[in-house]
Every structure is written in C-alpha cells, then in structure tokens.
C-alpha positions in Angstrom: 50.2 19.8 110.2 50.2 18.9 106.5 48.2 21.0 104.0 46.6 19.3 101.1 44.9 16.1 100.2 46.1 12.9 101.9 45.9 9.3 100.8 45.1 6.7 103.4 48.0 5.7 105.7 49.9 2.7 104.3 52.2 0.4 106.3 55.6 0.1 104.5 58.0 -1.9 106.6 58.8 -3.2 110.1 62.2 -2.9 111.7 63.5 -3.3 115.3 60.0 -3.5 116.8 58.9 -0.3 115.1 56.3 -0.1 112.4 57.0 2.5 109.8 54.1 4.2 108.0 53.9 7.0 105.5 51.2 9.3 104.1 51.4 11.2 100.9 50.8 15.0 100.7 49.8 15.3 97.1 50.1 19.1 97.1 53.8 18.7 97.9 54.2 15.2 96.3 56.4 13.8 99.0 56.1 11.0 101.6 56.1 11.9 105.3 57.3 9.0 107.4 56.4 8.4 111.0 56.7 5.4 113.3 54.8 3.8 116.1 56.2 1.5 118.7 54.8 -2.1 118.7 54.7 -4.4 121.7 57.3 -7.0 121.8 56.0 -10.5 121.0 57.1 -11.8 124.5 55.0 -9.0 126.0 52.0 -10.1 124.0 52.5 -13.7 125.0 52.7 -12.7 128.7 49.4 -10.8 128.3 47.8 -13.8 126.7 49.0 -16.1 129.6 47.6 -13.6 132.1 44.3 -13.7 130.2 44.3 -17.6 130.4 44.9 -17.4 134.1 42.5 -14.6 135.1 39.7 -14.7 132.6 39.7 -18.3 131.4 40.7 -19.8 134.8 43.1 -22.2 133.2 45.2 -24.5 135.4 48.9 -23.8 136.2 49.8 -26.9 134.1 47.9 -25.6 131.1 49.5 -22.2 131.4 52.9 -23.8 131.7 52.3 -25.8 128.6 51.1 -22.8 126.6 54.1 -20.8 127.7 56.4 -23.5 126.5 54.7 -23.8 123.1 54.6 -20.1 122.6 58.2 -19.5 123.8 59.3 -22.0 121.1 57.4 -20.1 118.5 58.8 -16.7 119.7 62.4 -18.1 119.6 61.9 -19.4 116.1 60.1 -16.4 114.8 62.6 -13.9 116.2 65.6 -15.8 114.8 64.2 -16.9 111.5 62.4 -13.7 110.7 64.0 -10.9 112.7 62.6 -8.1 110.5 59.0 -9.4 110.8 56.4 -8.7 113.4 53.3 -10.8 114.4 51.3 -8.5 112.2 53.2 -9.9 109.2 52.3 -13.4 110.0 50.8 -15.3 107.0 50.3 -18.9 105.9 53.7 -19.1 104.2 55.4 -18.3 107.5 53.2 -20.8 109.4 54.3 -23.5 106.9 57.9 -22.7 107.6 57.2 -23.0 111.3 55.6 -26.4 110.7 58.7 -27.5 108.8 60.8 -26.4 111.8 58.5 -28.3 114.2 58.7 -31.5 112.1 62.5 -31.4 112.4 62.6 -30.3 116.0 64.0 -32.9 118.5 62.7 -33.5 122.0 64.9 -34.1 125.1 65.6 -37.6 124.0 66.8 -36.6 120.5 63.6 -37.9 118.9 61.6 -35.8 116.4 58.3 -34.6 117.7 55.3 -36.8 117.0 52.6 -35.4 114.8 50.2 -35.1 117.7 52.8 -33.2 119.7 53.4 -30.8 116.7 49.6 -30.2 116.8 49.9 -28.9 120.4 52.3 -26.2 119.2 49.9 -25.2 116.4 46.9 -25.2 118.7 48.7 -22.9 121.1 49.6 -20.5 118.3 46.0 -20.4 117.0 44.7 -19.6 120.5 47.2 -16.8 120.8 46.2 -15.4 117.4 42.5 -15.6 118.4 43.3 -13.6 121.5 45.3 -11.0 119.6 42.4 -10.4 117.1 39.9 -10.2 119.9 42.0 -7.4 121.4 42.2 -5.5 118.1 45.7 -6.6 117.0 46.2 -7.1 113.3 47.5 -10.6 112.5 46.7 -13.8 110.6 43.1 -15.1 111.1 43.6 -18.3 113.1 40.8 -20.1 111.3 43.0 -20.1 108.2 45.5 -22.4 110.0 44.4 -26.1 109.6 45.7 -28.7 111.9 47.7 -31.5 110.3 45.9 -34.9 110.4 47.2 -37.3 113.0 47.0 -41.1 113.0 44.3 -42.4 115.2 45.8 -44.0 118.3 44.6 -47.2 119.9 43.3 -46.8 123.4 45.5 -48.5 126.0 43.7 -49.9 129.1 44.1 -52.7 131.6 41.5 -55.3 132.2 40.5 -56.3 135.7 43.1 -59.1 136.0 45.9 -56.8 134.8 44.9 -54.2 137.4 44.9 -56.9 140.1 48.4 -58.0 138.9 49.6 -54.4 139.1 48.3 -53.8 142.6 49.5 -57.1 144.2 53.0 -56.4 142.9 53.4 -53.8 145.6 55.3 -54.6 148.7 53.1 -53.2 151.5 55.3 -54.2 154.3 56.9 -50.7 154.2 55.2 -47.3 154.5 56.1 -46.3 150.9 54.4 -49.5 149.7 51.2 -48.7 151.7 51.2 -45.2 150.1 51.8 -46.6 146.6 48.9 -49.2 147.1 46.6 -46.4 148.2 47.7 -44.3 145.1 47.0 -47.1 142.6 43.7 -48.1 144.2 42.5 -44.5 144.2 43.5 -44.0 140.6 41.6 -47.0 139.4 38.7 -46.2 141.7 38.2 -42.6 140.6 39.8 -42.1 137.1 41.6 -39.0 138.4 44.1 -37.2 136.2 47.6 -37.1 137.6 47.4 -33.3 138.2 44.2 -33.8 140.2 45.7 -36.6 142.3 48.8 -34.7 143.3 46.8 -31.6 144.3 44.7 -33.6 146.8 44.8 -32.6 150.5 44.0 -35.2 153.2 41.4 -32.9 154.8 39.3 -32.9 151.6 39.0 -36.7 151.5 35.9 -38.1 153.1 36.7 -41.8 153.4 33.6 -42.6 155.4 31.2 -41.1 152.7 33.4 -42.6 149.9 33.4 -39.3 148.0 35.2 -36.0 147.5 35.2 -33.1 145.1 38.0 -32.1 142.7 38.6 -29.2 140.4 39.5 -30.5 137.0 40.4 -29.0 133.6 39.1 -25.4 133.0 38.2 -25.1 136.7 35.3 -27.5 136.3 34.4 -29.2 139.6 33.1 -32.7 139.9 32.3 -35.3 142.5 34.4 -38.5 142.5 33.7 -41.7 144.4 36.0 -44.1 146.2 35.6 -47.9 146.0 35.5 -49.9 149.2 38.9 -51.4 148.5 40.5 -48.0 147.8 38.9 -46.6 151.0 40.5 -49.4 153.1 44.0 -48.6 151.8 43.6 -44.9 152.2 42.5 -45.4 155.8 45.5 -47.7 156.4 47.9 -45.3 154.8 46.6 -42.3 156.8 46.5 -44.2 160.0 50.3 -45.0 159.6 51.2 -41.3 158.9 53.0 -39.7 161.8 52.8 -36.1 160.4 50.2 -33.4 160.0 51.2 -32.4 156.5 48.4 -31.2 154.3 49.2 -33.2 151.1 47.4 -36.5 150.8 50.3 -38.2 149.2 53.7 -37.2 150.5 57.3 -38.2 149.6 59.4 -40.2 152.1 62.8 -39.6 150.5 65.0 -36.5 151.1 65.0 -34.0 153.8 61.7 -33.4 155.7 60.5 -29.8 155.2 57.5 -29.1 157.4 57.1 -25.4 156.4 53.8 -24.3 154.9 52.0 -27.4 156.1 54.5 -29.7 154.4 53.8 -28.4 150.9 57.3 -29.3 149.8 56.6 -32.9 150.9 53.9 -33.3 148.2 54.5 -35.9 145.5 54.8 -34.4 142.0 53.2 -35.6 138.8 56.5 -37.0 137.7 56.9 -38.9 140.9 53.5 -40.5 140.5 54.4 -41.5 136.9 57.6 -43.1 138.1 55.7 -45.0 140.8 53.2 -46.4 138.3 56.0 -47.4 135.8 57.9 -49.1 138.7 55.0 -51.5 139.4 54.1 -52.0 135.7 57.6 -53.3 135.2 57.4 -55.4 138.4 54.0 -57.0 137.3 55.4 -57.6 133.8 52.3 -56.3 132.2 52.0 -56.6 128.4 50.8 -53.0 128.3 53.2 -50.1 128.8 50.8 -48.5 131.2 50.9 -45.0 132.6 48.8 -43.0 135.1 46.5 -42.1 132.2 46.2 -45.8 131.3 44.6 -46.3 134.7 42.1 -43.5 133.9 41.2 -45.3 130.6 40.9 -48.5 132.6 38.5 -46.9 135.1 36.3 -45.8 132.2 36.3 -49.0 130.3 35.7 -51.0 133.5 32.5 -49.0 134.1 31.3 -49.3 130.6 32.1 -53.0 130.4 29.9 -53.5 133.5 26.9 -51.6 132.0 27.4 -48.0 133.1 25.8 -45.4 130.8 28.1 -43.1 128.8 26.6 -39.9 130.3 27.5 -41.0 133.8 31.0 -42.0 132.8 31.3 -38.5 131.1 30.5 -36.9 134.4 32.8 -39.0 136.4 35.7 -38.4 134.0 35.0 -34.7 134.0 34.8 -34.5 130.2 33.4 -31.3 128.8 32.1 -32.9 125.6 30.6 -36.4 125.4 32.4 -36.9 122.1 35.6 -37.3 124.2 34.0 -40.0 126.2 32.7 -41.8 123.1 36.1 -43.1 122.2 35.6 -45.7 124.9 32.4 -47.0 123.3 34.3 -48.5 120.3 35.9 -51.1 122.6 33.3 -51.5 125.3 29.9 -51.9 123.6 28.6 -55.3 124.8 25.4 -54.8 122.7 27.3 -54.9 119.5 29.2 -58.0 120.6 25.9 -59.7 121.4 24.4 -58.7 118.0 27.5 -60.1 116.3 27.3 -63.4 118.2 23.6 -63.7 117.4 23.5 -62.8 113.8 26.9 -63.4 112.2 26.9 -66.6 110.1 30.4 -67.6 111.4 28.9 -68.1 114.9 26.2 -70.5 113.7 
C-alpha cells in the first residue's frame, strides 16, 4: 500500500493486450506502474454476436453478415495498428479504415461499392454502441457519420415481363414444375429469399391461400398466395415422391434423407441462380434478381390501388419510410393530376 497523496490514475500506453496505468505517489515522487488484462477484440466481437442472437433475436444471416464485417475490421485493426486497442479508437483511425474499405476488392476483384462500404461502417457503429452500453471505453458511435451514397433506381418487372419470365420455364420436368412454383410464389407473396428457403411444406396452407413467416428481426407476418401460385404449388407437391420437410428441395446430387431431408433444402444462392437462369431465357431488359420480384410484388399492388400501409404489412417493413420508396413510381393520382393540369397535355 502506498503512503501519501495520489493523483488520479492515468492510462499511459497499450501493448500486447495489456493496458498499462500509473499513479504518482507525491510523497515519494515516483510512478508506480501496474497493468490490467484487456479482452481481445475477437472475444468482444463474439460477445456482441451472441448478444445479437440471444437478446436481439437477429437471424442467422444477419449474424453471419455482422461477423464478416467485424472480422474484416479486426484483421485490419490488428495489422495496421498492432499497438492499439479498441479503447484507442478515434475518428482519425476510422478515416484510415474507410480509406482501406474504399480500396478493398471483392471476390471478383472489383472495389466495394459505396453502399457496401456503408454496411461495414454500420456494423462497426453497432458494435461500438454495444461496447459503450456494457461500460467499455471506446469511440462514441454517433460521431461516425455514414458516407453519402447515390440514390439507386428501383428495379421491378411489370406484369407482362413477369409473365414472360414465368412462361420461359419448361414444366415438362419435375425441376421445371418446382421452378414455376418458386417464381409464382415469389411474385405472389413478396418473400425475401431467406424467408423462401426456410419454408417447410407442412406450414403451407394451400387451401386457405395463406401462411405465416418469420422475417427480419424475428418479426412474424401473414402472407397470401394467389390462385395461380396455389395451383403450381399443389402440382409441385403432388409430384413429390418424398417426405422431406423443406418446401423446395434440390434434385441434383446425392439424396440425403437424414434429419427429414434438411440437406435437400435449396439454398439462397440456388434460388438466385434459378431466377437468373429464367431471366436470361426470357431475354428480359431488366437484370432481375429474387429481390426484383419482391419489388415487382409491391409495385403491382400499388399500381392496382392498394394502400401503402397494407403493402408495408405484407412486405414486413418495420418503418413505412422503407415502403414509401415505391410510391415515387406508382402514384397513379400524381399521373392523373399531371394529365389533367399540365399544359402540354391540352
């Protein structure tokens, strides 16, 4: 125990995951050093991801994405600033990280788009918010501004293009019947690809034309099946000769019936490839994806007079501001006003 008057403890440096502090005993005029072990950054990241899973009820895909974004930050931080800890994070370090992201190449050798760079920064801000909430000293996340991104035009298919896409499928084979059921269901419900691949056949009530899904953030909602989609799902299921749980199964590769055929379930990437295949076959002018069909579902409803609150519910949007992006291209009232009052129409 020191005898004498002490000044407040002051942090002096960080090295090899230890934070070194000193206090000054003025009666002896000397510094007394001691150290305390900090948690490794990867350990803090793991705790944050557990928090997202257990307390925030985030989906596996969300947690996977956050792990990727934060692993990239950890790798950069530990190699670029090996003598720093997360407690030393400041805006100048964040700027260096942003420069790194702007020069980072993806799997195809292309630099990251600005909107993709934002995902990395958003993940970092969420992580810092968690650290502060749990009494860790670090940079206040509100000080980190997101870079501005260019507004993207909304891609969607009109009804004729959807019909062209659907009739391009050869339904003489079992895979074609499955693919027709997939595309019909996507356009009928506006499901996200993650929601589609997680469906089990026992949950689908074709007779009532409805079923429940768990969307982003664990939010449940009711979705509705069109008559045409219901017909193709019935046809697809009637031709299935297995008892596997997944609604949409693969036909290629070895059949693995274990765990109710879970390994037979189509993946998100498989669904994306299926959609791309028929977009190419139909020679559509739009480079459509699964999410394009979700946009097409929403715009089709709004074009035909559905109110925005109902569309918000059917899409599973938490905030109506997310749904309002569709109103810029689907507001028939504005079109009627323009036709009625603009001098160029008279």
